[in-house]
The first five atom37 places (N, CA, C, CB, O) and aatype in JSON, in Angstrom:
{
  "aatype": [20, 20, 20, 20, 20, 20, 20, 20, 20, 20, 20, 20, 20, 20, 20, 20, 20, 20, 20, 20, 20, 20, 20, 20, 20, 20, 20, 20, 20, 20, 20, 20, 20, 20, 20, 20, 20, 20, 20, 20, 20, 20, 20, 20, 20, 20, 20, 20, 20, 20, 20, 20, 20, 20, 20, 20, 20, 20, 20, 20, 20, 20, 20, 20, 20, 20, 20, 20, 20, 20, 20, 20, 20, 20, 20, 20, 20, 20, 20, 20, 20, 20, 20, 20, 20, 20, 20, 20, 20, 20, 20, 20, 20, 20, 20, 20, 20, 20, 20, 20, 20, 20, 20, 20, 20, 20, 20, 20, 20, 20, 20, 20, 20, 20, 20, 20, 20, 20, 20, 20, 20, 20, 20, 20, 20, 20, 20, 20, 20, 20, 20, 20],
  "atom_mask": [
    [1, 1, 1, 1, 1],
    [1, 1, 1, 1, 1],
    [1, 1, 1, 1, 1],
    [1, 1, 1, 1, 1],
    [1, 1, 1, 1, 1],
    [1, 1, 1, 1, 1],
    [1, 1, 1, 1, 1],
    [1, 1, 1, 1, 1],
    [1, 1, 1, 1, 1],
    [1, 1, 1, 1, 1],
    [1, 1, 1, 1, 1],
    [1, 1, 1, 1, 1],
    [1, 1, 1, 1, 1],
    [1, 1, 1, 1, 1],
    [1, 1, 1, 1, 1],
    [1, 1, 1, 1, 1],
    [1, 1, 1, 1, 1],
    [1, 1, 1, 1, 1],
    [1, 1, 1, 1, 1],
    [1, 1, 1, 1, 1],
    [1, 1, 1, 1, 1],
    [1, 1, 1, 1, 1],
    [1, 1, 1, 1, 1],
    [1, 1, 1, 1, 1],
    [1, 1, 1, 1, 1],
    [1, 1, 1, 1, 1],
    [1, 1, 1, 1, 1],
    [1, 1, 1, 1, 1],
    [1, 1, 1, 1, 1],
    [1, 1, 1, 1, 1],
    [1, 1, 1, 1, 1],
    [1, 1, 1, 1, 1],
    [1, 1, 1, 1, 1],
    [1, 1, 1, 1, 1],
    [1, 1, 1, 1, 1],
    [1, 1, 1, 1, 1],
    [1, 1, 1, 1, 1],
    [1, 1, 1, 1, 1],
    [1, 1, 1, 1, 1],
    [1, 1, 1, 1, 1],
    [1, 1, 1, 1, 1],
    [1, 1, 1, 1, 1],
    [1, 1, 1, 1, 1],
    [1, 1, 1, 1, 1],
    [1, 1, 1, 1, 1],
    [1, 1, 1, 1, 1],
    [1, 1, 1, 1, 1],
    [1, 1, 1, 1, 1],
    [1, 1, 1, 1, 1],
    [1, 1, 1, 1, 1],
    [1, 1, 1, 1, 1],
    [1, 1, 1, 1, 1],
    [1, 1, 1, 1, 1],
    [1, 1, 1, 1, 1],
    [1, 1, 1, 1, 1],
    [1, 1, 1, 1, 1],
    [1, 1, 1, 1, 1],
    [1, 1, 1, 1, 1],
    [1, 1, 1, 1, 1],
    [1, 1, 1, 1, 1],
    [1, 1, 1, 1, 1],
    [1, 1, 1, 1, 1],
    [1, 1, 1, 1, 1],
    [1, 1, 1, 1, 1],
    [1, 1, 1, 1, 1],
    [1, 1, 1, 1, 1],
    [1, 1, 1, 1, 1],
    [1, 1, 1, 1, 1],
    [1, 1, 1, 1, 1],
    [1, 1, 1, 1, 1],
    [1, 1, 1, 1, 1],
    [1, 1, 1, 1, 1],
    [1, 1, 1, 1, 1],
    [1, 1, 1, 1, 1],
    [1, 1, 1, 1, 1],
    [1, 1, 1, 1, 1],
    [1, 1, 1, 1, 1],
    [1, 1, 1, 1, 1],
    [1, 1, 1, 1, 1],
    [1, 1, 1, 1, 1],
    [1, 1, 1, 1, 1],
    [1, 1, 1, 1, 1],
    [1, 1, 1, 1, 1],
    [1, 1, 1, 1, 1],
    [1, 1, 1, 1, 1],
    [1, 1, 1, 1, 1],
    [1, 1, 1, 1, 1],
    [1, 1, 1, 1, 1],
    [1, 1, 1, 1, 1],
    [1, 1, 1, 1, 1],
    [1, 1, 1, 1, 1],
    [1, 1, 1, 1, 1],
    [1, 1, 1, 1, 1],
    [1, 1, 1, 1, 1],
    [1, 1, 1, 1, 1],
    [1, 1, 1, 1, 1],
    [1, 1, 1, 1, 1],
    [1, 1, 1, 1, 1],
    [1, 1, 1, 1, 1],
    [1, 1, 1, 1, 1],
    [1, 1, 1, 1, 1],
    [1, 1, 1, 1, 1],
    [1, 1, 1, 1, 1],
    [1, 1, 1, 1, 1],
    [1, 1, 1, 1, 1],
    [1, 1, 1, 1, 1],
    [1, 1, 1, 1, 1],
    [1, 1, 1, 1, 1],
    [1, 1, 1, 1, 1],
    [1, 1, 1, 1, 1],
    [1, 1, 1, 1, 1],
    [1, 1, 1, 1, 1],
    [1, 1, 1, 1, 1],
    [1, 1, 1, 1, 1],
    [1, 1, 1, 1, 1],
    [1, 1, 1, 1, 1],
    [1, 1, 1, 1, 1],
    [1, 1, 1, 1, 1],
    [1, 1, 1, 1, 1],
    [1, 1, 1, 1, 1],
    [1, 1, 1, 1, 1],
    [1, 1, 1, 1, 1],
    [1, 1, 1, 1, 1],
    [1, 1, 1, 1, 1],
    [1, 1, 1, 1, 1],
    [1, 1, 1, 1, 1],
    [1, 1, 1, 1, 1],
    [1, 1, 1, 1, 1],
    [1, 1, 1, 1, 1],
    [1, 1, 1, 1, 1],
    [1, 1, 1, 1, 1],
    [1, 1, 1, 1, 1]
  ],
  "atom_positions": [
    [[-9.9, -11.93, 12.36], [-9.9, -11.41, 11.0], [-10.95, -10.31, 10.9], [-10.16, -12.54, 9.97], [-12.01, -10.41, 11.5]],
    [[-10.65, -9.28, 10.14], [-11.58, -8.16, 10.0], [-12.75, -8.53, 9.1], [-10.85, -6.92, 9.44], [-12.69, -9.51, 8.36]],
    [[-13.79, -7.75, 9.19], [-14.96, -7.99, 8.35], [-15.21, -6.77, 7.49], [-16.19, -8.32, 9.2], [-14.81, -5.65, 7.84]],
    [[-15.88, -6.98, 6.38], [-16.25, -5.86, 5.53], [-17.49, -5.21, 6.13], [-16.52, -6.33, 4.06], [-18.12, -5.78, 7.01]],
    [[-17.85, -3.99, 5.65], [-19.06, -3.36, 6.17], [-20.3, -4.22, 5.96], [-19.27, -2.01, 5.52], [-21.29, -4.09, 6.69]],
    [[-20.25, -5.09, 4.99], [-21.39, -5.97, 4.73], [-21.37, -7.19, 5.65], [-21.38, -6.43, 3.27], [-22.26, -8.03, 5.58]],
    [[-20.34, -7.29, 6.51], [-20.29, -8.35, 7.5], [-19.59, -9.62, 7.04], [-21.66, -8.69, 7.91], [-19.4, -10.53, 7.85]],
    [[-19.19, -9.72, 5.79], [-18.54, -10.92, 5.29], [-17.09, -10.97, 5.76], [-18.62, -10.98, 3.75], [-16.37, -9.97, 5.71]],
    [[-16.67, -12.14, 6.22], [-15.26, -12.29, 6.59], [-14.43, -12.27, 5.32], [-15.01, -13.6, 7.41], [-14.81, -12.84, 4.3]],
    [[-13.31, -11.62, 5.42], [-12.47, -11.48, 4.23], [-11.03, -11.78, 4.57], [-12.59, -10.08, 3.64], [-10.75, -12.62, 5.42]],
    [[-10.14, -11.1, 3.93], [-8.7, -11.33, 4.05], [-8.15, -10.83, 5.39], [-7.98, -10.65, 2.92], [-8.69, -9.92, 6.0]],
    [[-7.05, -11.45, 5.81], [-6.38, -10.96, 7.02], [-5.64, -9.65, 6.75], [-5.4, -12.02, 7.55], [-5.01, -9.1, 7.65]],
    [[-5.7, -9.16, 5.53], [-5.1, -7.86, 5.21], [-6.05, -6.71, 5.55], [-4.72, -7.8, 3.74], [-5.62, -5.56, 5.56]],
    [[-7.32, -6.99, 5.82], [-8.25, -5.93, 6.21], [-7.77, -5.3, 7.51], [-9.7, -6.49, 6.36], [-7.31, -6.0, 8.41]],
    [[-7.89, -3.97, 7.61], [-7.46, -3.29, 8.82], [-8.44, -3.57, 9.96], [-7.33, -1.77, 8.58], [-9.65, -3.68, 9.75]],
    [[-7.89, -3.68, 11.14], [-8.72, -3.86, 12.33], [-9.3, -2.5, 12.71], [-7.9, -4.47, 13.51], [-8.89, -1.47, 12.18]],
    [[-10.26, -2.49, 13.63], [-10.82, -1.23, 14.12], [-9.72, -0.36, 14.74], [-11.93, -1.49, 15.14], [-9.71, 0.86, 14.55]],
    [[-8.82, -0.98, 15.47], [-7.73, -0.24, 16.09], [-6.81, 0.39, 15.03], [-6.91, -1.17, 17.02], [-6.42, 1.55, 15.15]],
    [[-6.47, -0.38, 13.99], [-5.63, 0.14, 12.92], [-6.34, 1.27, 12.17], [-5.24, -0.98, 11.93], [-5.73, 2.29, 11.83]],
    [[-7.63, 1.09, 11.92], [-8.39, 2.12, 11.2], [-8.45, 3.41, 11.99], [-9.81, 1.62, 10.9], [-8.42, 4.5, 11.41]],
    [[-8.53, 3.31, 13.31], [-8.56, 4.51, 14.16], [-7.28, 5.33, 14.02], [-8.77, 4.12, 15.63], [-7.29, 6.55, 14.21]],
    [[-6.18, 4.67, 13.68], [-4.9, 5.36, 13.46], [-4.83, 5.91, 12.03], [-3.71, 4.41, 13.73], [-4.37, 7.04, 11.82]],
    [[-5.28, 5.13, 11.06], [-5.15, 5.5, 9.64], [-6.14, 6.57, 9.22], [-5.34, 4.28, 8.77], [-5.77, 7.51, 8.51]],
    [[-7.39, 6.45, 9.63], [-8.44, 7.34, 9.13], [-8.12, 8.83, 9.27], [-9.73, 7.05, 9.84], [-8.33, 9.58, 8.32]],
    [[-7.63, 9.28, 10.44], [-7.35, 10.72, 10.56], [-6.2, 11.2, 9.67], [-7.04, 11.05, 12.0], [-6.05, 12.4, 9.44]],
    [[-5.39, 10.28, 9.17], [-4.26, 10.65, 8.32], [-4.67, 10.84, 6.86], [-3.17, 9.61, 8.41], [-3.9, 11.4, 6.07]],
    [[-5.86, 10.39, 6.5], [-6.34, 10.55, 5.12], [-6.92, 11.96, 4.96], [-7.42, 9.46, 4.78], [-7.49, 12.51, 5.9]],
    [[-6.78, 12.54, 3.76], [-7.34, 13.88, 3.56], [-8.85, 13.85, 3.65], [-6.9, 14.46, 2.21], [-9.47, 12.83, 3.34]],
    [[-9.46, 14.96, 4.07], [-10.92, 15.0, 4.14], [-11.52, 14.91, 2.73], [-11.41, 16.29, 4.85], [-10.84, 15.24, 1.76]],
    [[-12.77, 14.47, 2.63], [-13.42, 14.42, 1.31], [-13.4, 15.81, 0.66], [-14.88, 13.91, 1.44], [-13.46, 16.83, 1.35]],
    [[-13.3, 15.82, -0.65], [-13.27, 17.07, -1.4], [-14.55, 17.85, -1.21], [-13.03, 16.8, -2.89], [-15.64, 17.27, -1.23]],
    [[-14.44, 19.16, -1.03], [-15.63, 20.01, -0.84], [-16.46, 20.11, -2.12], [-15.21, 21.41, -0.38], [-17.67, 20.33, -2.06]],
    [[-15.8, 19.95, -3.28], [-16.55, 20.05, -4.54], [-17.05, 18.69, -5.03], [-15.68, 20.68, -5.6], [-17.68, 18.61, -6.08]],
    [[-16.78, 17.63, -4.28], [-17.23, 16.3, -4.65], [-18.59, 16.01, -4.03], [-16.22, 15.24, -4.22], [-19.2, 16.88, -3.42]],
    [[-19.07, 14.77, -4.19], [-20.36, 14.4, -3.61], [-20.28, 14.45, -2.09], [-20.79, 12.99, -4.08], [-19.21, 14.3, -1.51]],
    [[-21.43, 14.67, -1.44], [-21.46, 14.75, 0.03], [-20.99, 13.44, 0.65], [-22.88, 15.08, 0.52], [-20.28, 13.44, 1.66]],
    [[-21.38, 12.33, 0.05], [-21.0, 11.03, 0.58], [-20.29, 10.26, -0.53], [-22.24, 10.24, 1.11], [-20.8, 10.15, -1.64]],
    [[-19.12, 9.73, -0.23], [-18.39, 8.95, -1.22], [-19.1, 7.61, -1.42], [-16.91, 8.73, -0.77], [-19.68, 7.06, -0.49]],
    [[-19.04, 7.1, -2.64], [-19.77, 5.89, -2.98], [-19.27, 4.66, -2.22], [-19.67, 5.64, -4.47], [-20.05, 3.8, -1.82]],
    [[-17.94, 4.59, -2.02], [-17.34, 3.45, -1.32], [-16.61, 3.97, -0.09], [-16.37, 2.65, -2.26], [-15.87, 4.95, -0.18]],
    [[-16.81, 3.34, 1.05], [-16.12, 3.79, 2.27], [-14.6, 3.75, 2.08], [-16.52, 2.91, 3.47], [-14.05, 2.83, 1.47]],
    [[-13.93, 4.75, 2.61], [-12.47, 4.82, 2.49], [-11.8, 3.61, 3.13], [-11.95, 6.11, 3.14], [-10.75, 3.16, 2.66]],
    [[-12.39, 3.09, 4.17], [-11.8, 1.9, 4.81], [-11.76, 0.75, 3.82], [-12.61, 1.5, 6.07], [-10.79, -0.01, 3.79]],
    [[-12.8, 0.61, 3.01], [-12.82, -0.46, 2.01], [-11.77, -0.23, 0.91], [-14.22, -0.56, 1.38], [-11.18, -1.17, 0.4]],
    [[-11.55, 1.03, 0.57], [-10.51, 1.36, -0.41], [-9.14, 0.99, 0.15], [-10.56, 2.89, -0.79], [-8.33, 0.37, -0.53]],
    [[-8.89, 1.36, 1.4], [-7.62, 1.02, 2.05], [-7.47, -0.49, 2.14], [-7.54, 1.66, 3.46], [-6.39, -1.01, 1.86]],
    [[-8.53, -1.2, 2.53], [-8.47, -2.67, 2.59], [-8.1, -3.27, 1.24], [-9.81, -3.25, 3.07], [-7.29, -4.2, 1.17]],
    [[-8.69, -2.74, 0.17], [-8.4, -3.26, -1.17], [-6.95, -2.99, -1.55], [-9.34, -2.63, -2.21], [-6.28, -3.86, -2.12]],
    [[-6.46, -1.79, -1.25], [-5.06, -1.46, -1.56], [-4.12, -2.38, -0.8], [-4.76, 0.02, -1.22], [-3.15, -2.88, -1.36]],
    [[-4.41, -2.6, 0.48], [-3.56, -3.49, 1.28], [-3.61, -4.93, 0.75], [-4.0, -3.46, 2.74], [-2.6, -5.63, 0.79]],
    [[-4.76, -5.35, 0.26], [-4.89, -6.69, -0.31], [-3.99, -6.82, -1.55], [-6.37, -6.98, -0.69], [-3.28, -7.82, -1.71]],
    [[-4.01, -5.81, -2.41], [-3.18, -5.83, -3.63], [-1.7, -5.85, -3.25], [-3.49, -4.6, -4.52], [-0.93, -6.62, -3.82]],
    [[-1.31, -5.01, -2.29], [0.09, -4.94, -1.88], [0.54, -6.26, -1.27], [0.3, -3.79, -0.87], [1.63, -6.75, -1.59]],
    [[-0.28, -6.83, -0.41], [0.1, -8.06, 0.29], [0.11, -9.29, -0.62], [-0.84, -8.31, 1.45], [1.01, -10.13, -0.52]],
    [[-0.88, -9.4, -1.5], [-0.97, -10.6, -2.33], [-0.2, -10.47, -3.64], [-2.43, -10.91, -2.63], [0.16, -11.48, -4.25]],
    [[0.05, -9.24, -4.07], [0.75, -9.03, -5.33], [-0.15, -9.16, -6.55], [1.87, -10.01, -5.44], [0.34, -9.16, -7.68]],
    [[-1.46, -9.28, -6.34], [-2.36, -9.4, -7.47], [-2.53, -8.05, -8.16], [-3.74, -9.95, -7.02], [-2.26, -7.01, -7.55]],
    [[-2.96, -8.06, -9.38], [-3.26, -6.83, -10.1], [-4.59, -6.29, -9.58], [-3.31, -7.06, -11.64], [-5.46, -7.07, -9.16]],
    [[-4.75, -4.98, -9.59], [-6.02, -4.38, -9.15], [-7.19, -5.01, -9.89], [-6.02, -2.85, -9.36], [-8.26, -5.22, -9.31]],
    [[-6.99, -5.3, -11.16], [-8.07, -5.88, -11.98], [-8.53, -7.23, -11.45], [-7.61, -6.03, -13.42], [-9.62, -7.69, -11.79]],
    [[-7.71, -7.87, -10.62], [-8.04, -9.19, -10.11], [-8.51, -9.17, -8.66], [-6.85, -10.09, -10.25], [-8.52, -10.21, -7.99]],
    [[-8.89, -8.0, -8.17], [-9.42, -7.93, -6.82], [-10.68, -8.79, -6.71], [-9.73, -6.47, -6.41], [-11.49, -8.82, -7.64]],
    [[-10.87, -9.48, -5.59], [-12.13, -10.21, -5.39], [-13.31, -9.24, -5.47], [-12.12, -10.95, -4.03], [-13.17, -8.05, -5.18]],
    [[-14.45, -9.75, -5.85], [-15.61, -8.89, -6.1], [-16.22, -8.3, -4.84], [-16.66, -9.68, -6.82], [-17.08, -7.41, -4.94]],
    [[-15.82, -8.75, -3.65], [-16.38, -8.14, -2.44], [-15.65, -6.85, -2.05], [-16.34, -9.13, -1.29], [-16.0, -6.22, -1.05]],
    [[-14.63, -6.47, -2.82], [-13.99, -5.17, -2.66], [-14.68, -4.18, -3.6], [-12.45, -5.25, -2.94], [-15.42, -4.59, -4.49]],
    [[-14.43, -2.87, -3.41], [-14.95, -1.91, -4.39], [-14.38, -2.22, -5.78], [-14.6, -0.46, -3.98], [-13.39, -2.93, -5.88]],
    [[-15.0, -1.7, -6.85], [-14.49, -1.97, -8.2], [-13.01, -1.6, -8.33], [-15.32, -1.19, -9.24], [-12.54, -0.61, -7.77]],
    [[-12.28, -2.43, -9.08], [-10.84, -2.23, -9.18], [-10.49, -0.85, -9.71], [-10.22, -3.29, -10.06], [-9.5, -0.25, -9.28]],
    [[-11.28, -0.32, -10.64], [-10.99, 1.0, -11.2], [-11.07, 2.09, -10.14], [-11.96, 1.32, -12.33], [-10.29, 3.03, -10.15]],
    [[-12.01, 1.95, -9.23], [-12.15, 2.9, -8.12], [-10.95, 2.8, -7.19], [-13.46, 2.64, -7.34], [-10.39, 3.82, -6.77]],
    [[-10.57, 1.59, -6.86], [-9.42, 1.37, -5.97], [-8.16, 1.96, -6.6], [-9.22, -0.14, -5.67], [-7.39, 2.65, -5.94]],
    [[-7.94, 1.68, -7.89], [-6.76, 2.18, -8.59], [-6.77, 3.7, -8.65], [-6.69, 1.59, -10.01], [-5.73, 4.33, -8.47]],
    [[-7.95, 4.3, -8.9], [-8.07, 5.75, -8.97], [-7.66, 6.39, -7.64], [-9.51, 6.16, -9.34], [-6.89, 7.35, -7.61]],
    [[-8.19, 5.85, -6.52], [-7.84, 6.39, -5.22], [-6.35, 6.21, -4.93], [-8.67, 5.72, -4.12], [-5.7, 7.13, -4.41]],
    [[-5.8, 5.04, -5.26], [-4.37, 4.82, -5.01], [-3.54, 5.82, -5.8], [-3.97, 3.38, -5.37], [-2.6, 6.4, -5.25]],
    [[-3.87, 6.04, -7.06], [-3.13, 7.02, -7.87], [-3.25, 8.42, -7.28], [-3.64, 7.02, -9.32], [-2.26, 9.14, -7.16]],
    [[-4.46, 8.8, -6.91], [-4.7, 10.13, -6.34], [-3.87, 10.32, -5.07], [-6.2, 10.34, -6.04], [-3.18, 11.32, -4.91]],
    [[-3.96, 9.34, -4.16], [-3.24, 9.45, -2.9], [-1.72, 9.37, -3.11], [-3.69, 8.36, -1.94], [-0.97, 9.95, -2.33]],
    [[-1.27, 8.67, -4.13], [0.16, 8.6, -4.42], [0.65, 9.95, -4.96], [0.46, 7.48, -5.43], [1.67, 10.47, -4.52]],
    [[-0.1, 10.49, -5.92], [0.29, 11.77, -6.54], [0.33, 12.93, -5.55], [-0.67, 12.11, -7.67], [1.23, 13.76, -5.61]],
    [[-0.63, 12.98, -4.64], [-0.66, 14.13, -3.73], [0.09, 13.88, -2.42], [-2.08, 14.5, -3.43], [-0.02, 14.67, -1.49]],
    [[0.85, 12.8, -2.34], [1.74, 12.56, -1.2], [1.1, 11.88, 0.0], [2.31, 13.83, -0.77], [1.76, 11.71, 1.03]],
    [[-0.16, 11.49, -0.1], [-0.84, 10.86, 1.04], [-0.19, 9.53, 1.4], [-2.34, 10.65, 0.72], [0.03, 9.25, 2.58]],
    [[0.14, 8.72, 0.4], [0.74, 7.4, 0.67], [2.08, 7.59, 1.39], [0.94, 6.6, -0.65], [2.37, 6.87, 2.35]],
    [[2.88, 8.53, 0.94], [4.2, 8.79, 1.55], [4.03, 9.29, 2.99], [4.99, 9.83, 0.7], [4.72, 8.83, 3.9]],
    [[3.1, 10.24, 3.19], [2.87, 10.78, 4.54], [2.35, 9.7, 5.49], [1.88, 11.95, 4.49], [2.76, 9.62, 6.64]],
    [[1.44, 8.88, 4.98], [0.89, 7.79, 5.78], [2.0, 6.84, 6.2], [-0.21, 7.03, 5.0], [2.1, 6.47, 7.37]],
    [[2.82, 6.45, 5.26], [3.95, 5.56, 5.55], [4.88, 6.18, 6.59], [4.73, 5.26, 4.26], [5.24, 5.54, 7.57]],
    [[5.26, 7.44, 6.37], [6.2, 8.09, 7.27], [5.64, 8.25, 8.68], [6.59, 9.46, 6.72], [6.34, 8.02, 9.66]],
    [[4.37, 8.64, 8.79], [3.77, 8.82, 10.11], [3.62, 7.5, 10.86], [2.4, 9.49, 9.98], [3.86, 7.43, 12.06]],
    [[3.23, 6.45, 10.14], [3.1, 5.14, 10.79], [4.47, 4.61, 11.21], [2.4, 4.14, 9.85], [4.62, 4.07, 12.3]],
    [[5.47, 4.77, 10.34], [6.83, 4.34, 10.69], [7.31, 5.09, 11.92], [7.81, 4.56, 9.5], [7.85, 4.49, 12.85]],
    [[7.11, 6.41, 11.92], [7.56, 7.22, 13.06], [6.86, 6.79, 14.36], [7.3, 8.71, 12.79], [7.49, 6.73, 15.41]],
    [[5.57, 6.48, 14.27], [4.82, 6.06, 15.46], [5.35, 4.73, 15.99], [3.32, 5.94, 15.14], [5.48, 4.54, 17.2]],
    [[5.65, 3.8, 15.09], [6.18, 2.5, 15.51], [7.55, 2.69, 16.16], [6.28, 1.53, 14.3], [7.82, 2.13, 17.22]],
    [[8.41, 3.46, 15.52], [9.76, 3.68, 16.07], [9.68, 4.41, 17.41], [10.64, 4.5, 15.07], [10.41, 4.07, 18.35]],
    [[8.8, 5.4, 17.5], [8.64, 6.14, 18.75], [8.13, 5.21, 19.85], [7.68, 7.34, 18.56], [8.58, 5.28, 20.99]],
    [[7.18, 4.34, 19.5], [6.65, 3.38, 20.47], [7.7, 2.4, 20.97], [5.51, 2.61, 19.85], [7.57, 1.86, 22.07]],
    [[8.73, 2.18, 20.17], [9.83, 1.29, 20.57], [10.95, 2.06, 21.27], [10.39, 0.56, 19.34], [11.98, 1.48, 21.62]],
    [[10.74, 3.37, 21.49], [11.76, 4.18, 22.15], [12.92, 4.53, 21.23], [12.28, 3.46, 23.36], [14.0, 4.87, 21.7]],
    [[12.69, 4.45, 19.94], [13.75, 4.76, 18.97], [13.49, 6.12, 18.34], [13.84, 3.66, 17.86], [12.35, 6.6, 18.33]],
    [[14.54, 6.74, 17.82], [14.41, 8.01, 17.13], [13.53, 7.79, 15.9], [15.81, 8.61, 16.74], [13.86, 6.94, 15.08]],
    [[12.42, 8.54, 15.74], [11.51, 8.29, 14.62], [12.15, 8.26, 13.23], [10.45, 9.33, 14.62], [11.88, 7.32, 12.48]],
    [[12.98, 9.24, 12.84], [13.57, 9.12, 11.49], [14.58, 7.97, 11.44], [14.25, 10.45, 11.08], [15.43, 7.84, 12.33]],
    [[14.48, 7.16, 10.42], [15.43, 6.06, 10.27], [16.83, 6.63, 10.07], [15.04, 5.13, 9.08], [17.0, 7.61, 9.34]],
    [[17.82, 6.02, 10.69], [19.19, 6.54, 10.6], [20.04, 5.76, 9.61], [19.84, 6.5, 11.96], [21.15, 6.19, 9.29]],
    [[19.55, 4.64, 9.13], [20.33, 3.83, 8.2], [19.39, 2.99, 7.36], [21.36, 2.93, 8.94], [18.25, 2.73, 7.75]],
    [[19.87, 2.57, 6.22], [19.1, 1.68, 5.36], [20.02, 0.64, 4.77], [18.38, 2.47, 4.25], [21.23, 0.86, 4.67]],
    [[19.48, -0.48, 4.38], [20.28, -1.55, 3.79], [19.68, -1.92, 2.45], [20.33, -2.79, 4.73], [18.47, -2.1, 2.32]],
    [[20.53, -2.03, 1.46], [20.12, -2.49, 0.15], [20.87, -3.78, -0.11], [20.39, -1.41, -0.97], [22.09, -3.84, 0.04]],
    [[20.15, -4.8, -0.5], [20.76, -6.1, -0.76], [20.56, -6.43, -2.23], [20.16, -7.2, 0.15], [19.48, -6.21, -2.78]],
    [[21.59, -6.95, -2.86], [21.5, -7.31, -4.28], [22.34, -8.55, -4.53], [21.97, -6.14, -5.18], [23.17, -8.95, -3.7]],
    [[22.12, -9.15, -5.67], [22.87, -10.34, -6.03], [23.15, -10.29, -7.53], [22.1, -11.64, -5.65], [22.27, -9.94, -8.32]],
    [[24.38, -10.64, -7.91], [24.72, -10.72, -9.32], [24.68, -12.17, -9.74], [26.11, -10.1, -9.59], [25.09, -13.06, -9.0]],
    [[24.19, -12.41, -10.92], [24.1, -13.77, -11.45], [24.81, -13.81, -12.78], [22.61, -14.23, -11.59], [24.59, -12.95, -13.63]],
    [[25.67, -14.8, -12.97], [26.39, -14.94, -14.23], [25.41, -15.32, -15.34], [27.51, -15.99, -14.12], [24.46, -16.06, -15.11]],
    [[25.67, -14.79, -16.53], [24.88, -15.2, -17.69], [25.29, -16.59, -18.14], [25.05, -14.19, -18.84], [26.43, -17.0, -17.9]],
    [[24.42, -17.3, -18.77], [24.72, -18.65, -19.26], [25.76, -18.58, -20.36], [23.43, -19.35, -19.78], [25.89, -17.56, -21.04]],
    [[26.5, -19.66, -20.53], [27.51, -19.72, -21.58], [26.9, -19.6, -22.97], [28.3, -21.02, -21.48], [27.59, -19.24, -23.93]],
    [[25.63, -19.88, -23.08], [24.97, -19.8, -24.38], [24.62, -18.35, -24.76], [23.7, -20.64, -24.37], [24.23, -18.09, -25.89]],
    [[24.77, -17.42, -23.8], [24.51, -16.01, -24.09], [25.76, -15.42, -24.72], [24.1, -15.21, -22.8], [26.87, -15.6, -24.22]],
    [[25.57, -14.72, -25.83], [26.71, -14.16, -26.57], [27.5, -13.14, -25.74], [26.22, -13.51, -27.85], [26.94, -12.47, -24.88]],
    [[28.83, -13.04, -26.03], [29.7, -12.13, -25.31], [29.25, -10.68, -25.43], [31.11, -12.28, -25.81], [29.46, -9.89, -24.5]],
    [[28.65, -10.31, -26.55], [28.27, -8.91, -26.75], [27.16, -8.47, -25.8], [27.82, -8.7, -28.18], [27.02, -7.28, -25.52]],
    [[26.38, -9.42, -25.31], [25.28, -9.05, -24.4], [25.53, -9.55, -22.97], [23.95, -9.61, -24.93], [24.64, -9.48, -22.13]],
    [[26.72, -10.04, -22.72], [27.05, -10.54, -21.39], [28.0, -9.57, -20.71], [27.68, -11.95, -21.46], [28.78, -8.9, -21.39]],
    [[27.93, -9.47, -19.4], [28.86, -8.61, -18.69], [28.38, -8.32, -17.29], [29.07, -7.32, -19.44], [27.42, -8.93, -16.8]],
    [[29.05, -7.4, -16.66], [28.77, -7.05, -15.27], [28.05, -5.73, -15.25], [30.08, -6.99, -14.42], [28.49, -4.77, -15.89]],
    [[26.95, -5.65, -14.55], [26.21, -4.41, -14.41], [26.4, -3.9, -13.0], [24.7, -4.62, -14.73], [25.82, -4.43, -12.06]],
    [[27.21, -2.86, -12.85], [27.55, -2.33, -11.53], [26.44, -1.51, -10.91], [28.78, -1.5, -11.63], [26.55, -1.08, -9.76]],
    [[25.39, -1.29, -11.64], [24.3, -0.49, -11.09], [23.46, -1.34, -10.19], [23.44, 0.12, -12.2], [22.48, -0.85, -9.62]]
  ]
}
């Protein structure tokens, strides 16, 4: 299990040193007009984002050994808006597929869905089939 910079053992969602070596170069460099040193290490921000994604908790409910939830949410929004999350996903997917000897771009996708009948107690005006 990975450790935080403070040495405390945390979630198995924390990136390993090997994973961080792959992810870190894919993140944009710190802003030139921002502070020289960011208040919270980017690795900790990534660990917090992965914790939220894996556990499904709200950012507001992050354990206190992560950076403040507002900071984590701000970075996630910033990286989402400027395409960092998408690029990170695509590059990691391509690397995994390439490592397996497969063509990096996915050639097919599967969407699975299920329709459920409404209860007999639901009125006819609000019952029906949604083909979307």
